[in-house]
C-alpha positions, 0 to 999 in steps of 0.5 A: 535367829541364829546366825548360822555357820554357813552361807544357805540361800535360797534361791526363786525361780518363776515360769509362766506359758502354756500348757503343752509346753509345760508339759514337754516332760522329756526337755523337763530331765536331766539326761542321763548321766551315761550316754547312751552305748555304743549298737544303741538304737537311732532315735535313742541316741538322737533324744540323748542328743537333744535332752542334753542339749536343751535341757541345761538352759531350758527355761521349762521347769526341771520335773526335781525342785533341785534342778532349777540348780543346774539352769544357767543363773539368768533365769534365778529370779531372785536371791536370798538369805534370810527365809522370811524374804524369798518367803515374802517375794514368794507370797508377793507372785502367789498375789501378783497371780490370784487373780489369774487361778482358774481355783475361785479356792486358791485365789482366796487371800487367808490361804494365800497368807497361810500358805506363806507362813508355811513356806518360811517354815519350809525355807526354815530347815532347809528345805525346797518350795515348789508350786505349781497353777493353772492359769485361764487357759491354757496357761502353767504358771510355776514356782520353785525355791530352793535352798543352796547351801556352797559350803555345809549343813546338807549334801548338794550334788550341784553347785552355785548358778551363781556363786 
């Protein structure tokens, strides 16, 4: 593989928890960059403050994969400069949790191998990967690999969480 001129790497994220918690979408969105204007309803201001305080440290998977990079470094489960290693980590997690997948089709070994290969290809060109699976009720598994290019490549609005 050709050596890259910048230091692209990938961060891995994993979340497992109750589906009811995963469904708390307001906590999975970053706050709007501007606070509500003066004179807004008190409940709007209170909700904005709650989201602004909770989102950065909340362990819930963000609605947009890219926003994992806004989370504390402690939530990073691994960092890899080689897409094959990042894809292998994801493949290991899939195989670890596969016996608990609700759908028998999702547990299929051939399907998991094909998915791992497609993940590696996506990471090669700098893409992100986000997967979600229902486990035994009412649990949800979220896995993500997020490309981080602190010194070049695709313009990123979010800085590296570990650098």
